[in-house]
C-alpha positions as CSV (number, residue, x, y, z in Angstrom):
1,M,6.6,15.5,-11.3
2,D,6.9,19.2,-12.2
3,T,7.0,20.3,-15.9
4,G,10.2,22.5,-16.0
5,P,10.4,26.0,-17.6
6,P,8.6,26.9,-20.7
7,S,10.1,27.3,-24.2
8,F,12.8,29.5,-24.5
9,H,12.6,29.8,-28.2
10,G,9.0,29.2,-29.2
11,G,9.4,25.5,-29.7
12,S,8.7,22.7,-27.2
13,S,9.7,23.2,-23.6
14,P,12.8,21.3,-22.2
15,V,10.8,18.5,-20.2
16,T,8.7,17.8,-23.5
17,H,12.1,17.5,-25.3
18,A,13.4,15.3,-22.7
19,L,10.3,13.0,-22.7
20,E,10.2,12.9,-26.4
21,T,13.9,11.9,-26.4
22,V,13.5,8.8,-24.3
23,G,10.3,7.8,-26.3
24,I,7.6,8.7,-23.7
25,G,4.6,9.6,-25.4
26,D,1.3,9.1,-23.2
27,L,1.5,10.1,-19.4
28,E,-0.5,8.8,-16.6
29,H,-0.5,11.9,-14.5
30,I,1.3,15.6,-14.1
31,F,2.0,16.6,-10.4
32,L,3.1,20.0,-9.8
33,T,4.9,20.6,-6.2
34,H,4.2,24.3,-6.5
35,F,3.5,27.0,-9.0
36,D,7.0,28.5,-9.6
37,Q,7.8,29.1,-13.3
38,D,10.6,26.7,-13.6
39,H,7.9,23.8,-12.1
40,R,4.9,24.6,-13.8
41,G,6.0,26.8,-17.0
42,G,6.2,23.7,-19.4
43,I,2.6,22.6,-18.7
44,E,1.3,24.0,-22.1
45,S,3.9,22.3,-24.1
46,I,3.5,19.1,-22.4
47,L,-0.3,19.2,-22.7
48,A,-0.1,20.1,-26.3
49,R,2.0,17.2,-27.2
50,H,1.3,14.4,-24.8
51,K,-1.9,12.8,-23.9
52,V,-2.3,12.9,-20.0
53,K,-4.7,10.0,-18.9
54,G,-5.2,10.6,-15.3
55,G,-5.2,14.3,-14.2
56,I,-3.1,17.2,-13.1
57,W,-2.1,17.2,-9.3
58,F,-1.4,19.6,-7.0
59,R,-2.1,21.3,-3.5
60,E,-5.8,23.1,-3.5
61,E,-4.2,26.1,-1.8
62,H,-2.0,26.4,-5.2
63,L,-5.3,27.6,-6.8
64,F,-4.6,31.1,-5.2
65,A,-0.9,31.1,-6.6
66,K,0.4,33.6,-9.4
67,N,-0.4,32.4,-12.9
68,A,-2.4,29.4,-11.5
69,V,-5.0,30.4,-14.1
70,R,-2.6,29.5,-16.7
71,V,-2.3,25.9,-15.3
72,L,-6.2,25.8,-15.3
73,L,-6.7,27.1,-18.9
74,A,-4.0,24.7,-20.3
75,A,-5.9,21.8,-18.4
76,E,-9.3,22.9,-19.7
77,R,-8.3,23.1,-23.3
78,A,-6.5,19.6,-23.1
79,G,-9.6,18.1,-21.3
80,V,-7.4,16.8,-18.4
81,P,-9.1,17.0,-15.1
82,I,-7.7,18.9,-12.1
83,R,-7.1,16.6,-9.0
84,F,-6.3,18.0,-5.5
85,I,-3.1,16.3,-3.5
86,T,-3.8,15.6,0.2
87,D,-2.4,13.2,2.7
88,Q,-4.7,10.7,1.7
89,N,-5.1,11.2,-1.8
90,S,-1.9,11.1,-4.3
91,P,-1.5,10.1,-7.8
92,T,-1.0,6.4,-8.6
93,G,2.4,5.0,-7.2
94,F,2.9,8.0,-5.2
95,K,2.5,8.6,-1.1
96,C,2.8,12.4,-0.3
97,W,2.7,14.4,2.8
98,L,1.7,17.9,3.3
99,T,3.1,20.7,5.5
100,P,1.1,23.5,7.2
101,F,2.8,25.9,4.9
102,T,0.2,26.9,2.1
103,E,2.5,29.0,-0.3
104,G,5.8,29.5,-1.2
105,N,8.8,26.9,-1.5
106,N,7.9,25.3,2.1
107,S,4.2,24.1,0.5
108,S,6.1,21.6,-1.6
109,P,4.6,18.2,-0.7
110,L,7.1,15.2,0.2
111,C,6.2,12.3,-2.0
112,L,7.4,8.9,-2.2
113,A,7.5,6.6,-5.4
114,A,8.2,3.0,-4.8
115,P,7.2,1.4,-8.3
116,S,9.0,-2.1,-7.0
117,S,10.5,-3.4,-3.8
118,Q,13.9,-2.6,-5.3
119,T,13.3,1.0,-6.3
120,S,12.2,4.1,-4.4
121,I,12.4,7.8,-5.0
122,L,11.8,10.7,-2.9
123,F,10.6,13.8,-4.1
124,T,11.0,17.1,-2.6
125,G,10.2,20.2,-4.7
126,D,11.8,23.5,-3.6
127,M,11.1,22.7,0.4
128,G,13.6,24.7,2.7
129,S,14.6,23.6,6.2
130,A,11.5,24.6,7.7
131,A,9.5,22.2,5.8
132,E,12.3,19.5,6.0
133,N,12.4,20.0,9.8
134,W,8.4,19.8,9.9
135,Y,8.4,16.6,8.0
136,L,11.1,15.1,10.2
137,T,9.1,15.9,13.3
138,H,5.6,14.8,12.2
139,I,6.3,11.8,9.9
140,H,6.9,8.4,11.6
141,P,8.3,6.3,10.2
142,F,10.2,8.7,7.9
143,P,10.1,7.3,4.5
144,K,13.4,5.8,3.0
145,A,14.4,6.1,-0.6
146,R,17.3,4.8,-2.7
147,I,17.1,8.1,-4.8
148,L,16.6,11.6,-3.3
149,K,15.6,14.5,-5.7
150,V,17.7,17.1,-3.8
151,A,15.4,20.1,-2.7
152,H,15.5,23.5,-4.6
153,H,18.1,22.6,-7.1
154,G,21.1,22.0,-4.3
155,S,20.2,25.5,-2.6
156,S,22.2,25.9,0.7
157,T,18.7,26.4,2.7
158,S,17.8,22.8,2.1
159,S,19.4,19.4,2.6
160,N,20.4,19.5,6.2
161,F,22.3,16.5,7.6
162,A,19.4,15.3,9.9
163,F,16.9,15.2,6.7
164,L,19.7,13.5,4.4
165,S,20.4,10.9,7.2
166,K,16.7,10.0,7.6
167,T,16.1,9.4,3.8
168,G,18.7,6.7,3.6
169,A,19.5,7.7,0.1
170,E,22.2,6.0,-2.0
171,T,22.2,8.6,-4.8
172,A,21.3,12.5,-5.0
173,L,19.6,13.8,-8.0
174,I,20.2,17.5,-8.5
175,S,17.9,19.3,-11.0
176,V,19.8,22.3,-11.9
177,G,20.4,24.9,-14.8
178,A,24.2,25.2,-16.0
179,R,25.7,28.3,-15.1
180,N,22.3,29.7,-13.1
181,R,22.4,33.2,-11.6
182,Y,21.5,31.8,-8.3
183,G,24.6,29.9,-7.7
184,H,23.0,26.4,-7.2
185,P,23.8,23.9,-6.3
186,S,25.7,25.5,-3.3
187,A,29.3,24.2,-2.1
188,D,27.5,23.7,1.3
189,T,24.9,21.4,-0.1
190,L,27.4,19.3,-2.0
191,S,29.8,19.2,0.8
192,R,26.9,17.5,3.0
193,L,25.9,15.2,0.3
194,D,29.6,14.0,0.0
195,R,30.2,13.4,3.8
196,M,26.9,11.5,3.9
197,G,28.5,9.2,1.3
198,I,25.7,9.7,-1.1
199,K,26.5,9.7,-5.0
200,I,25.5,13.0,-6.8
201,Q,24.2,13.2,-10.1
202,R,23.3,16.7,-11.4
203,T,22.0,17.9,-14.8
204,D,24.3,21.0,-15.0
205,R,27.2,18.8,-15.2
206,D,26.0,15.5,-16.6
207,G,23.2,16.8,-18.9
208,S,19.9,14.8,-18.7
209,V,19.9,12.2,-16.5
210,S,17.5,9.1,-16.7
211,F,17.0,6.0,-14.4
212,Y,15.2,3.2,-15.7
213,D,13.9,0.4,-13.5
214,W,13.5,-3.3,-14.5
215,K,12.1,-5.1,-11.5
216,S,15.2,-5.4,-9.4
217,Y,17.7,-3.5,-11.5
218,L,18.5,0.5,-11.4
219,W,21.0,2.1,-13.3
220,P,21.8,5.9,-14.1
221,F,22.3,6.0,-17.9
222,T,25.1,7.8,-19.6
223,E,26.1,7.7,-23.3
224,D,28.6,4.7,-23.0
225,I,26.0,2.6,-21.3
226,A,23.6,0.5,-23.5
227,L,20.2,-0.8,-22.5
228,P,19.5,-4.5,-22.7
229,P,17.9,-6.2,-25.6
230,L,14.2,-5.2,-25.6
231,A,13.2,-8.8,-25.7
232,T,15.0,-9.5,-22.5
233,L,13.1,-7.0,-20.4
234,P,10.3,-8.4,-17.9
235,P,6.7,-7.7,-18.4
236,E,6.4,-5.7,-15.1
237,P,5.5,-1.8,-15.4
238,R,9.0,0.0,-15.1
239,L,9.9,3.6,-13.9
240,A,11.7,6.3,-15.7
241,I,12.9,9.6,-14.3
242,D,14.3,12.5,-16.4
243,A,16.0,15.4,-14.6
244,A,15.8,17.6,-17.1
245,G,13.2,19.6,-15.0
246,A,12.6,16.7,-12.8
247,S,10.0,15.1,-15.0
248,T,8.8,11.9,-14.0
249,S,6.7,9.1,-15.8
250,L,5.7,5.4,-15.2
251,L,6.5,3.4,-18.4
252,K,4.2,0.7,-19.4
253,P,5.1,-2.4,-20.7
254,G,5.7,-2.2,-24.5
255,S,7.1,1.6,-24.4
256,P,10.3,2.4,-26.2
257,A,13.3,1.0,-24.4
258,T,15.9,3.5,-25.7
259,A,17.3,6.2,-24.0
260,R,20.0,8.8,-24.7
261,R,21.8,11.7,-22.8
262,R,21.6,15.1,-24.1
């Protein structure tokens, strides 16, 4: 889910580095919520270093976005098909809804990933209050999730009380750069999350944050928490989320089960 910014020093992008840090090679799909550089900038690096077996997904209207041609050229060079997200058509393991806004932050889809009965994650892209309110009005029943990827890096223009309450989230994941010039995450958003009793994980403070799911167990990992021995893991597919740019991948059985926080 999103590819983060491009490389700053000519090497691999932050999301590429994060994926390789936790041993993720092949990807099933790439999903771009919108085409701001901090969400689609790492696409060339990822396609150069990772095999994408499915496709690159985004809203058809984003074909007219600035720099869309860079995404299309990168996909063509890698031989990865372009697929359009709709209310009825989403990447494997996802259910998504679209707003009538066709450009800008409010065009970000709302997507629910539920790889098991115990685990669910709600993705919000950079949507603001207009999109949040539209979803609250038009989606019935509203999707519940244990983990909420907080909209727009914790901006004050997102994550209103009604939206947070409807998600039922237990943990909020804020993907945000340290000492960023926008002042994200805002004190207002953090206060709302705290008042709702939602545990906060944020990349500017915690570094890369990964969640691993083995059937009915879900942990956020830090440096002092060890993974169970590989032999004890069940054969079911498991989900990993790495929030260095909010990248997401479905791990298949046999994938490396080691992780560390940067």
